Each structure stands twice: as structure tokens, then as C-alpha cells.
C-alpha positions in Angstrom: 211.2 139.1 -87.1 207.9 138.2 -88.8 207.8 135.4 -91.4 207.1 137.9 -94.2 209.9 140.3 -93.0 207.5 143.2 -92.6 207.6 143.4 -88.7 210.2 143.4 -86.0 209.3 142.8 -82.4 211.6 144.0 -79.6 211.3 143.1 -75.9 213.0 145.3 -73.3 214.3 143.8 -70.0 211.6 145.7 -68.2 208.8 143.7 -70.0 207.9 146.4 -72.5 207.1 145.2 -76.0 207.5 147.2 -79.2 206.4 146.2 -82.7 208.1 148.1 -85.5 207.6 148.2 -89.3 210.8 146.9 -90.8 210.2 149.1 -93.9 210.5 152.5 -92.2 211.3 151.7 -88.6 208.2 153.3 -87.2 206.6 152.0 -84.0 203.3 150.3 -84.6 202.5 149.2 -81.1 204.2 149.8 -77.7 203.1 147.9 -74.6 204.3 149.1 -71.2 205.3 146.8 -68.4 203.5 146.2 -65.1 206.7 146.3 -62.9 210.5 146.7 -63.2 211.6 143.3 -62.1 214.4 142.3 -64.4 214.3 138.6 -63.4 210.5 138.3 -63.8 209.7 140.6 -66.7 212.5 140.2 -69.2 211.9 138.0 -72.2 213.6 134.7 -73.0 212.1 134.3 -76.5 209.7 136.1 -78.9 208.3 134.9 -82.2 205.6 135.6 -84.7 203.1 132.9 -85.7 200.1 132.6 -88.0 199.6 133.2 -91.8 201.2 136.1 -93.5 198.0 136.5 -95.5 196.0 137.2 -92.4 195.1 140.9 -91.5 196.1 140.0 -87.8 199.6 139.6 -86.4 200.2 136.9 -83.8 203.1 137.6 -81.4 204.1 135.1 -78.7 206.4 136.3 -75.8 207.9 134.0 -73.2 209.1 135.7 -70.0 211.8 134.5 -67.6 209.1 134.1 -65.0 207.6 131.3 -67.2 204.6 133.4 -68.4 203.7 132.8 -72.0 201.8 135.8 -73.5 200.1 136.0 -76.8 199.5 139.3 -78.5 196.9 139.4 -81.3 197.1 142.7 -83.3 196.3 144.5 -86.5 198.0 147.5 -87.7 195.8 149.8 -85.6 194.6 147.6 -82.7 196.0 145.2 -80.2 194.8 142.7 -77.6 196.7 140.4 -75.2 196.1 137.5 -72.9 198.4 135.4 -70.7 197.8 132.0 -72.2 200.0 129.8 -69.9 202.4 129.8 -67.0 205.2 127.4 -66.6 205.9 126.1 -63.1 209.5 127.3 -63.2 211.6 130.3 -64.2 213.3 129.9 -67.5 217.0 130.3 -68.3 216.7 130.0 -72.1 214.4 128.8 -74.8 214.2 128.4 -78.6 211.2 127.9 -81.0 210.9 125.4 -83.8 208.5 127.3 -86.1 208.1 124.5 -88.6 206.8 122.1 -85.9 205.5 124.8 -83.5 207.6 123.3 -80.7 209.2 125.2 -77.8 212.4 124.0 -76.2 212.7 125.2 -72.6 215.5 125.1 -70.0 214.6 125.9 -66.3 216.9 128.1 -64.4 220.2 126.6 -63.0 219.6 123.1 -64.6 220.8 120.9 -67.4 217.3 119.7 -68.1 215.5 120.4 -71.4 211.7 120.2 -71.9 210.0 120.2 -75.3 206.5 121.6 -75.5 204.1 121.5 -78.4 202.0 124.7 -79.0 198.4 123.8 -80.0 195.1 125.6 -80.5 193.3 123.8 -77.7 193.3 124.4 -73.9 195.9 124.0 -72.5 197.8 125.6 -75.4 201.1 123.8 -74.6 201.6 120.0 -74.2 204.9 118.5 -73.1 206.1 115.9 -75.6 209.6 115.0 -74.5 212.3 115.8 -72.0 215.8 115.0 -70.9 216.9 115.4 -67.3 220.5 115.4 -66.2 222.2 115.9 -62.8 223.2 119.6 -62.5 226.5 119.3 -60.5 226.6 123.2 -60.3 226.7 123.4 -64.1 223.7 124.7 -66.1 222.6 125.4 -69.7 222.4 129.0 -70.8 221.9 128.6 -74.5 220.2 126.3 -77.1 220.4 126.0 -80.9 218.5 123.7 -83.2 219.9 122.6 -86.5 217.9 123.7 -89.6 216.8 120.1 -90.3 215.7 119.7 -86.7 217.9 116.6 -86.3 220.4 118.0 -83.8 220.2 120.2 -80.7 223.2 122.0 -79.2 223.5 123.4 -75.7 226.0 125.8 -74.2 226.9 125.1 -70.5 228.2 127.3 -67.8 231.5 125.5 -67.7 232.1 126.6 -71.4 231.3 123.3 -73.0 229.0 122.4 -75.8 226.7 119.4 -75.6 225.3 117.9 -78.8 222.0 115.9 -78.7 220.3 113.7 -81.3 216.8 115.1 -81.6 214.4 112.2 -82.5 211.3 111.1 -80.6 213.5 111.5 -77.5 216.7 113.6 -76.9 219.9 111.6 -76.8 223.3 113.0 -75.8 225.9 112.4 -78.5 229.0 114.3 -77.4 230.4 116.9 -75.1 233.0 119.4 -76.5 235.1 121.4 -74.0 236.2 124.8 -75.2 239.9 125.8 -74.3 240.1 127.7 -71.0 242.1 130.5 -72.5 239.2 131.7 -74.6 236.7 134.4 -73.7 233.1 133.7 -72.6 230.8 132.2 -75.3 228.2 134.9 -75.7 226.3 133.6 -78.7 226.1 130.6 -81.1 224.0 129.1 -83.8 223.8 126.5 -86.5 225.0 127.7 -89.9 223.7 124.6 -91.7 222.7 121.1 -90.7 226.1 120.2 -89.4 228.1 123.4 -88.8 228.0 125.3 -85.5 229.4 128.8 -85.1 230.5 130.0 -81.7 231.0 133.7 -80.9 233.0 134.9 -77.9 232.7 138.0 -75.8 236.0 139.4 -77.2 234.7 139.3 -80.8 236.4 136.0 -81.7 234.6 133.1 -83.5 235.1 129.4 -84.0 233.6 126.9 -86.5 232.7 123.3 -85.5 231.6 120.6 -87.9 230.1 117.2 -87.3 227.0 115.1 -86.5 228.4 112.6 -84.1 231.0 114.9 -82.7 231.9 118.6 -83.0 235.3 119.0 -84.5 236.7 122.5 -84.5 238.1 123.3 -87.9 238.7 127.1 -87.6 239.3 129.7 -84.9 239.4 133.4 -85.8 240.4 135.7 -82.9 239.1 139.3 -82.5 237.0 139.5 -85.7 234.3 141.8 -84.3 233.7 144.2 -81.5 232.9 142.8 -78.0 229.7 140.8 -77.5 228.4 140.3 -81.1 224.8 139.3 -81.5 223.3 136.8 -83.9 219.8 136.9 -85.4 218.0 134.6 -87.8 215.4 135.4 -90.4 212.4 133.0 -89.8 212.1 130.1 -92.2 215.4 131.1 -93.8 219.0 129.8 -93.7 220.3 133.4 -93.6 222.4 134.1 -90.6 223.0 137.8 -89.6 225.4 139.2 -87.1 224.8 142.6 -85.3 228.3 144.0 -84.5 228.2 147.1 -82.3 230.9 149.5 -81.3 229.9 151.7 -78.3 231.7 155.0 -77.8 231.2 157.8 -75.2 229.8 161.1 -76.4 229.8 164.6 -75.0 226.6 166.1 -73.6 226.4 168.7 -76.3 226.2 166.1 -79.1 222.6 165.5 -80.4 221.4 162.8 -82.7 219.2 163.6 -85.7 216.2 161.4 -85.1 215.1 161.6 -88.7 218.2 159.6 -89.8 218.2 156.9 -87.2 217.8 153.4 -88.6 215.9 150.5 -87.1 218.9 148.8 -85.5 219.9 152.0 -83.7 216.2 152.5 -82.6 216.3 149.1 -80.9 219.6 149.5 -79.1 219.1 153.1 -78.0 216.3 152.1 -75.7 218.6 150.2 -73.3 221.9 152.1 -73.7 222.9 155.1 -71.6 222.3 158.5 -73.2 226.0 159.3 -72.9 227.0 156.6 -75.4 226.8 156.4 -79.1 226.5 153.2 -81.1 228.0 152.3 -84.4 226.6 149.1 -85.7 227.1 146.7 -88.6 224.6 144.2 -89.9 226.6 141.4 -91.4 225.3 138.5 -93.5 227.4 135.4 -92.9 227.9 133.4 -96.1 229.4 129.9 -96.8 232.9 129.5 -98.2 233.8 126.6 -100.4 236.1 124.2 -98.3 238.5 124.0 -101.3 238.8 127.8 -101.3 239.5 127.8 -97.5 242.1 125.1 -98.0 243.8 127.1 -100.7 243.9 130.2 -98.5 245.5 128.1 -95.6 248.1 126.6 -97.9 249.0 130.1 -99.4 249.6 131.3 -95.8 251.7 128.3 -95.0 249.3 126.8 -92.5 249.5 123.2 -93.8 248.3 121.7 -90.6 245.2 123.8 -90.7 244.6 122.8 -94.3 244.9 119.1 -93.3 242.4 119.6 -90.5 239.9 121.1 -92.9 240.4 118.0 -95.2 239.7 115.7 -92.3 236.6 117.6 -91.2 235.0 117.8 -94.7 236.2 114.3 -95.7 238.4 115.6 -98.5 241.1 112.9 -98.3 241.7 113.4 -102.0 243.4 116.7 -101.3 245.6 115.5 -98.4 248.3 114.0 -100.5 248.6 117.2 -102.5 248.9 119.2 -99.3 251.7 116.9 -98.1 253.5 117.3 -101.4 253.3 121.1 -101.3 254.5 121.1 -97.7 257.5 119.0 -98.6 258.4 121.2 -101.5 258.1 124.3 -99.3 260.3 122.7 -96.7 263.0 121.6 -99.2 263.0 125.1 -100.9 263.6 126.7 -97.5 266.5 124.3 -96.8 268.0 125.0 -100.2 
């Protein structure tokens, strides 16, 4: 998603790149792949850079093979060049657009390398790293807090590691997710100290903290399977793409004139015998006091007390204990 919101770039697992107009969903540029090697050609990360006032669009694409490609384009023309090649295949990566820094995790490791993207040659310079023993556990997801102070990593043993992100990376805590939960398929920071986890069965959990990650809310089966998060660049808005996939009969045809941009993107990698119903959901903050009131009204006093503890609202704890005592006495009477 470009900084000005006018363009959306989509990378197919085969290595093809499409740039759409977010206004009408029309394809502006489509680049085909050189091969069909899923491991080599699929993209780990894509982002736009440069000034919105420029007539040219800069799009950087990082492949799993470690190849960093820069596309420079206008509305009508496009050029590309392979700027750099990392020495390892990449499991996951995120971009800090404010500082123009790239956080990279090599395949099957718990090591994180941070690279600065510059205009000189070479165009990437390593500025810090943290190496850890793998022990058959690896990182498959990263998320950076909006204020760039904290870095969270999801590990293959379904744990979350929180790092302090200063001149160097320092491990703060390790949170183990209960074993009875589904696979963590997506996660992101909601604000500077709140992390949201999404699970493959459509459940979600909220975690708060800067020195530790205390879970203060778990909501099972809120969405369809495998929900997908997306962030608008340079914005605190957090969107969720929730898709329901249904089989269709061969004689059913779609009207292409009424297909929206989200369906255009998903159709390219879904089987033609499936239809997709999608929702684009904007996640908004709720006042902790309102959440506490809702928990009290439903009789979940323990949950309300946990919220008070997480948000340091000890002033409300006595009131909750009094309401719980009155509720218990009324039931006895």
C-alpha cells in the first residue's frame, strides 16, 4: 500500500508482481516471473518508498531467496533492477519506513539482522543483530511497535519473544501460548504496548505490556479461518481481511465489472471452483473502563480484575470486589 493510499502492490508466490490503482482496482503494471520455484520466487516483504509528490513510484520487493529488487515506475512505464542479494534465504522480514530499516530473519533460525537501506552502493548496510541458538525452534513472524521501541517475534513452538529495540536488540521476555490453541497465523502491534494475536481458527487474543506480555483478553472463533492483517503505511490504522471460501458449481460465472480490489487480489491464487466472501474490518480501540463494565455485566469479575491489573486501574478493583460480593450475597439470599 503506497504512502498516499493510491496504489496497492501484490506479489504472487510465483514471483509475479502486480501494481493496482486503489481507486478503481485497475492493473497499472504486471511483471511476470522467470520461474515457478515457490521457495525462491515468493515474496517475504514488499513496500513503497520515495516521495508522494514525485511522478515516479518506487517499489521494493524482497524475495525468499534473499534477492532485493527495486522497481521504479511511472503510470505508463516501468524499469527494474536487482539491487542486492542476501547470503541466506529469508523466513520473514518487516520494514521500518520511518527509519528505512529492514528487519530480516534467515530460514530456520532465531537470529535477527537489521539492515539500513541507503542511496549509496551497497544499498544495504547491517547496523545490528541478535544471534540465538536455534534448538530446532525458529522465528516465522516479526512485528515492530509504532514507536519502534519494541520488537516481537513469533516462534515455531508457539511462543512470543519480546525484544527491547535500542542501539542493540535485548530480549525482555518469552510468552508461551497455551497448547490447546490453534496455530498463530498472524499478529501485529495495535499501539505502542498492545499486541494482538490471530489464530488459524479465527480466534484472537490481546496482550499488554512493555517488560512482559500479559494476556488480558481471549476471544475464540471471532472470524473465519486464517484471518489476514494489513497496515496502512505511516498510519496507526489496523485492518483485518476476513475471508470465507465456499465451493461453487461450474456453471456459476462472476461478473468481472463488479469485482472489487480485494477479490481481484485473492482470485489470482484461489482455485476457480471456489468463491470468496471477504470483509475488510477496521480494528478500533475500546476504552478499558467500557471493557471492564461489559465484563462485570456478564458476571466475569475475574476478567474485569485482570483488565484492571493490566491497565493499572487499581482504583476500580475495590468497586469490582464490592459488586462481586453483592452479587454473591443476592444469589445466596
